[in-house]
C-alpha positions in Angstrom: 8.7 -224.5 158.3 10.4 -222.7 155.2 13.7 -220.6 156.7 15.1 -220.3 153.2 16.5 -216.6 152.9 13.5 -215.2 151.0 10.7 -216.7 153.4 13.0 -215.0 156.3 13.1 -212.0 154.4 9.1 -211.9 153.9 8.9 -212.7 157.5 10.6 -209.4 158.5 9.8 -207.0 156.4 6.7 -206.0 158.0 8.5 -206.0 161.1 9.1 -202.4 161.6 5.8 -201.5 161.0 4.3 -204.0 163.4 7.0 -203.4 165.9 5.7 -199.7 165.8 2.3 -200.7 166.0 2.6 -203.1 169.1 4.5 -200.5 170.9 2.0 -197.9 170.2 -1.2 -200.3 171.2 1.0 -200.8 174.4 1.3 -197.2 175.4 -1.6 -195.8 173.8 -4.4 -198.6 173.5 -4.6 -197.4 169.8 -3.2 -199.1 166.1 -3.0 -196.0 164.5 -4.9 -195.9 160.4 -1.4 -194.4 158.9 0.6 -197.9 160.4 -2.0 -199.8 159.3 -2.4 -198.6 155.8 1.3 -198.8 155.4 1.2 -202.7 156.8 -1.7 -202.9 154.1 0.4 -201.1 151.3 3.5 -203.0 151.6 1.6 -205.8 151.9 0.0 -205.1 148.5 3.3 -204.2 146.9 5.1 -207.6 148.1 1.8 -209.3 146.6 2.1 -207.5 143.4 5.8 -208.2 143.0 5.2 -211.9 143.8 2.2 -211.8 141.0 2.4 -209.1 139.0 -1.4 -209.6 137.1 -3.8 -207.0 138.1 -6.1 -209.9 138.8 -3.8 -211.3 141.3 -3.8 -207.6 143.2 -7.6 -207.2 142.9 -7.6 -210.6 144.9 -5.2 -209.4 147.3 -7.5 -206.5 148.2 -10.5 -208.5 147.9 -9.3 -211.0 150.4 -8.3 -208.2 152.7 -11.6 -206.5 152.7 -13.2 -209.8 153.2 -11.2 -210.5 156.8 -11.9 -206.6 157.4 -15.3 -207.7 156.6 -15.6 -210.5 158.4 -13.8 -209.4 162.1 -15.9 -206.4 161.6 -18.9 -207.4 161.9 -18.1 -209.9 164.3 -16.9 -206.6 166.4 -20.3 -205.0 165.7 -22.5 -208.5 166.6 -20.1 -208.7 170.2 -21.0 -205.1 170.8 -24.8 -205.4 170.0 -25.0 -208.5 172.3 -22.7 -207.6 175.1 -23.5 -203.8 175.1 -19.7 -203.1 175.1 -16.5 -203.4 172.6 -14.6 -206.4 172.7 -12.2 -205.8 169.8 -10.9 -202.4 168.8 -11.3 -201.1 165.5 -7.7 -200.9 164.9 -7.6 -204.5 165.7 -10.0 -205.1 162.8 -8.1 -203.0 160.2 -4.4 -204.7 161.3 -6.6 -208.0 160.6 -7.4 -206.6 157.2 -4.1 -205.4 156.4 -2.1 -208.9 157.2 -4.5 -210.7 155.1 -2.5 -209.1 152.1 0.3 -210.7 153.6 -1.0 -214.1 154.5 -4.4 -214.5 152.5 -7.4 -215.6 153.8 -6.2 -219.0 154.1 -3.0 -218.2 156.8 -5.8 -216.0 158.8 -7.1 -218.9 161.1 -3.3 -219.4 162.3 -2.6 -215.7 163.0 -5.8 -215.3 165.2 -5.1 -218.6 166.6 -1.4 -217.6 167.6 -2.8 -214.4 168.5 -5.8 -215.5 170.7 -3.4 -218.1 172.4 -0.6 -215.9 173.0 -3.2 -213.6 174.8 -5.0 -216.1 177.1 -1.2 -216.9 178.1 -0.7 -213.4 178.8 -4.1 -213.5 180.8 -3.1 -216.2 182.4 0.6 -215.3 183.5 -1.2 -211.9 184.6 -3.5 -213.8 186.8 -0.8 -215.7 188.1 1.5 -212.8 189.4 -1.7 -211.7 191.4 -3.3 -209.1 188.9 -7.1 -209.3 189.2 -8.5 -210.3 185.7 -12.1 -209.2 185.6 -14.4 -208.2 182.4 -12.7 -204.8 182.8 -8.9 -206.1 182.5 -7.9 -204.5 179.2 -4.9 -206.0 177.3 -3.9 -204.4 173.9 -4.3 -207.2 171.1 -2.1 -205.9 168.8 1.2 -207.0 169.8 -0.3 -210.7 169.8 -1.8 -209.8 166.1 1.8 -208.9 165.2 3.3 -212.1 166.3 0.2 -214.2 164.7 1.0 -212.5 161.3 4.9 -213.2 161.6 4.1 -216.5 162.6 1.7 -217.2 159.7 4.6 -216.0 157.4 7.3 -218.2 158.7 5.0 -220.9 158.3 4.8 -219.9 154.5 1.5 -218.3 154.4 1.7 -215.9 151.3 -0.9 -215.2 148.9 
């Protein structure tokens, strides 16, 4: 773990956006496009400041697009196989935007942390007496935000 002031600043920089996304997802079950676009734009700006060559920005944008495409494909496949949506489109857009911050190499960690935290939340809900059935919906945005910040804290940046 790298806790120098620069990496800590980088970890905290997207926090106002991810907090707003998380609160909105908890309240309204939506990750608004303007906030996802803001997260993407700021991530691209940070990547450009770190390496100002146009090819670096293009690579960062390509990685974000690849992550979006991969998650969108998984979302579509799940919908076709199960007949219902499992992952919201806002979550897919968030992953694309987050990839601008952490690159494709940080994406597995983000997804691992988000998924593990969400499963723990489901387990706690079940232990608290809530019925966790197929209809139980859990906003995934706050968990994705935690995964992004953990990946940044652990030094994943394009």
